[in-house]
N, C-alpha and C positions, 0 to 999 in steps of 0.2 A: 392614213386618212388625216384630213385636216379641215379646219374651218377657214372660211375666207371672209374678210371684212373689207368693205369699200366705204371709205369715210370722206364725204365731200369731194368725190372724184370729178375732175375736170379734164376735158381733152379738147384742145383747140388747134385748128390748122390756120395760122395767121389770124384773120379777124373772124373766121367761122368757128363757132362753138358747136362741136359734135356731141359732147357730153357736158352737162352742166350741173355741178353740185349734187352728184348722185350718191345716195347712201343705201347700203344693202349689206345684210348679214346672211351668209350661207352656212348652214350648220354642217358639222362634221358628219360624213356618211350620207348626206342627203343627195337627192337628184333634183337639181334646179334647172329650169328651162327659161331662157330669154326668148321672148316671142314678140313679133311686131312686124310692120311692113318694111320693105326695102328702104334703107337709108335712115332707119330709126336709131342706129348706134349700137345695136346688139353685138355685131361682129367686132366693132372697134373696142367695145368693152371687154370682150373675150380676149382679144389680142393684147390689151393692156394687162390683163391678169397673167397671160402667158409670157409677157416681157417682150413682145414683138412690136408694141407701140409704146412710145414714151408717155408717161403720165404728166399732164400739164400742171395739175394741182390736186391736193388732197393726199390721202394715204391708202395704200393697199397693204393689207396684213394677211399673211397666211400662217395659220397656227400661232397667231399673236405676234409674229415677227414682221416688221416693216420691210416690204420688198420693192419699193419704188425703183431703186437703182440696182437691184440684184439682177445678174445675168439670168437668162431663161433656165439654164441648166441648174442654177442654184435654188430655184423656186419649188422644186419637187412637183412639177406639173408635167403632163404629157398631152399633146394636142393631136387630134384626129381631124384631118382637113377634108374639105368638100371634094377635092380632086384626087384623093388617095395619096399623092406625092410618093409613089413607089419608084425605085430605081429599075428601069426597064431591062438592064443587062444582068441583074441579079435574080437568083431564084427566090422563092418565097422564104426559104430558110435563111438565106443571106440577108434579105430585106428586114426580116424580123430581128435578126441579131446584129444589125449594122451598128446601132448606137452603143451596144455593149462592147463590140470590137473597138470602136473609137475610144471608149472609156478605158481600154486596156484590160478588160476582164479575161481571165484564163479561159482557154478553149473549152475545157470540160464543163465549167460553170455556164458558159454561153450556151452550150448544147443542152444542158438541163433546163435552163430558163426558157429557151426557144421551144423545147419539147413540151414544157408545161403550158406555155401560152397556146401552142397549137392544139393541145388536148382540150383546153378550156373552150376554144373556138371551133373545135371539131374540124380542123383543116389538115390533119396529119397526112392524108393522101396527096395533098397538093404541094408538099414541101420542096420537091425538085422542079416544079414548074416555074416559068417566068410570068410576069404580069400579063403579057399579051395572050397567054394561054388560059387566062382566068375570066370568069364572068364578073359583072360589076359588083354583085354581092360578095363574091369570093375576094375580090380586091379590097373591098371595104373591111372584110374580116382580117385580112393581112395587115391593113393599116391599123386596125384596133390592136392586133397582136403586137405590132411594133411598139405601141404605147404601153401595153401590159407588161412587157419584159423589163421596162425601166422601173417597175414597181413604184409608180408615182403616188403622191398623196392626193393629187387632184387630177382628174381626167377632164379635158376640155374638148368638146365636139363642136366643130363649126359647120353646120348644115351638112352632116355626113351622108345623108340619104337623098339629097336633091338630084343626084345624077342617075338614080335608079328608077326603074319602071314601077308602076303603081303596086303590082302584086309583090315585087321584091321589097319595096319599102315597108309593106305591112309585116312581112316575115322578119326583116332586119330590126324593125321596132321591137318586136317580141324578143329577139335575141339580145338586143341591148338592155332591155328591161331585166331579162334573166341574168345577164352578166352582172348588172348592178347588184342584184340580190346575192349572187355567188361571192363576189369579191368585197362588197360593202364599202367601196371607195366613194369619196366625194366626187360627184359628176356635175359638170356645168355644160349645158347643151344649148346651142343656138339654132333656131329655125324660124321660118316665116309661116310654117304649116301648123295651124292651131290644133289639128288632129294629132300630130306628133306630140305637141305639148300636153294635151289632155291625156294621152296614153302613157307617157313616160314619167311625168313630173310628180314629185312630192310637193313642189312649190313652183308656180308659174310667175314670172316677172313680165308684165306686159309693158312694152316700151313704145314711145312715140317721140320723135324729134329730140332724142337725147335725154329724155326724162322718163321716169317710171310713172305710168298711169295708175297701176294697181298691182299688187302682188298678193298671192294666197294660194290655197289648194285649188286644184281643177274644179272641184264641186262648188267651192265658194265663189269663184269667179264666174262660173256658169249661172249660178242661182242668184247671186247678189252683186252684180256689177255696180261700180261707183258712177259710171258715166256712159254716154252713148258710144264712145269709141270702144271701150272694153266690151260692152254688151253686143256690139255689132261684130267685133273681131272674134270673140269666143263663141263657138257653136256653128254647126253645119247641118242643114242650111242655116243661114244667118237669121238673127232675130228680125221680126217685122217691127217697123216703127210707124205707127198710125198717127196722123196729125189730128189735133183736137184742142179743146179748151177745158181747163179746170175752173169751174164756176165758183162764185162766192158761196153758193149753196152746197159745195162739196161734191157736185155731180160732174163727171167728165162727159163732154159732148164731142163725139168724133165728127170730123168733117164729112164722113160718109152718111151721117144721119143717125147712127147708133149712139146710145148713151149707157153709162153704168156708174155705180158708186164705188170708187176705189177702196181697197182694203187698207186705209190709213187714216190717221187723225187729221182733221181739217179745221183750221182756226178761223175760217172766214176771210174776209178781205176783199180782193178784187178778182175779176176774171183774168186768167193768165194763159197764154198759149203753152201747150205741152206736147210732147211726143209720148205715145203709149207703146211700150215694148212688149210684144207677145211672141213667144217662140212657136214655131210651126206645130210642135207636138202638144202644145197646150190648148189647141182648139179641139172642141168636141162637136158632135152633131146634135147636142141637146140644148135647147133654148132654156133660159132662166138660170144658167150657171153663173151669171154675172153680167155679161154683155153678149151681144150677137151681131154679126155683120153678114151682109149678103155679098157673096163673091161670085163674079162671072168667071167661069173656067176658061182659061186660055190654053194651057198645056197640062197634061197629066204625065208625071214622071213615075213610071212603075218600076220599082227596084226589087220586085219579088215579094219579100216580106214586108216592105214598106212602100207606101205610095204618097207622092206629094202633088198637090194641086198648085199650079202657078196661075194666079188669077188677078182680077182687077176689081177694085171697089167702085161704087157709083161716083166717087170723087175723082176717079181716074188713077188712084194710087195702086201700085202693084202690091200683092200680098202672096205669101206662101203658106199653105195649110197642109198639115199631115192628115191624110184621109184614112181612117181606120174602118170605114164602113165597107160592106160587101157589095155595095151598089156600084155599077159601072158608071163612070163619069165621062161626059163628052164635052169637047170644046164648044163654048157658046151657051151652055146651060148655067143656071144660077143655083148655088148651094148655100145653105145657112151654116155658118161656122160660129159656134158659141165658145166663150172662154170664161173661166172662173176669175172673179175680181182679184183674188189673192195672187194670181199668176201675172197680172198686168202691172208692169213696172212703169213709173212715171218719171219723165226727164224734163227739166226746165229748158227755157230758151238758151241758156248758157251751156247746155249739154250735160249738166250734172244731175244726178239722181235726186228726186224728191222723196224724202223718207218720212216716216211717221212723225218724227220730232220736228219737222220743218213746217211752220205755218205758211199758208198761201201768201200772206202779205210780205213774207220774206223772200219769195221767189222772184227773181228778176224777170220783168216782162220783156226786156229786150236783150 
């Protein structure tokens, strides 16, 4: 196991800066997930840790040792790729043991290591098959097994589940989480799927345009986002953002006509435009909880144990409400959705969170 430190890391391709001045500490034995939209730099960052991309500036340290110029094999890392990268002409057993054979390990030692990895991943019956005879999930297990036998200090996963169907992705997420608990290795995982991030991570690093927007535990990022981007990226269905104004009197007036007093200190000043973030599950059917909006039902998504209303406000703004009532909802009808003030998050015109310690006259109006 090992810690990983990224100190002022830069990566440029000519005049294009893919990663700029990034700082991050990854604890020994932790499970850290890089998450963000396509092109945000998360895979580039992972490949720099692996030694597959040259670092333009800054320092990469693994277990305290600077690794900027070290060859991939010297870094004590193993990488699991999105496309499995298995040799089609080799059996599962041969694929898992390939790196050990290249390292000159004795045959009996290779056999023991391969057998131990197969037992860990529960793929012993597949050892004589070739990749073409395996399902997507089985191929991914083999790819993970090939990493395990190297006994790395750090496991790197580059969107390993993106080629699997929805049901298989769920089961493989569980297997990867269980694997981390069993072996206790440091794991760094890249995905654009925030559900994977929330399920697997000890710490999530949310990235955009080569920068870290926010990092923290899944619960912290979900409940206490720093800005509109993080608030909208973490959570499914995504958070609602209602247009409104924070008045000099401390009252928030929504464009749809509703108003409420937010659960924060307000120092007066001027009226400023805000976005009010409310998650679908924070709506209730009870008025007086803090604020209430009238929603015209467009579509009802019934998921069995959960039901979501996709509707429209009088201002024309779309909104998603989790409906826990036992009343049947029909498109075209209007329902009241109330929310507690303490669950309503306020964001300024610059997209940053308005917190208790920030007076209104410090909030940028433009």
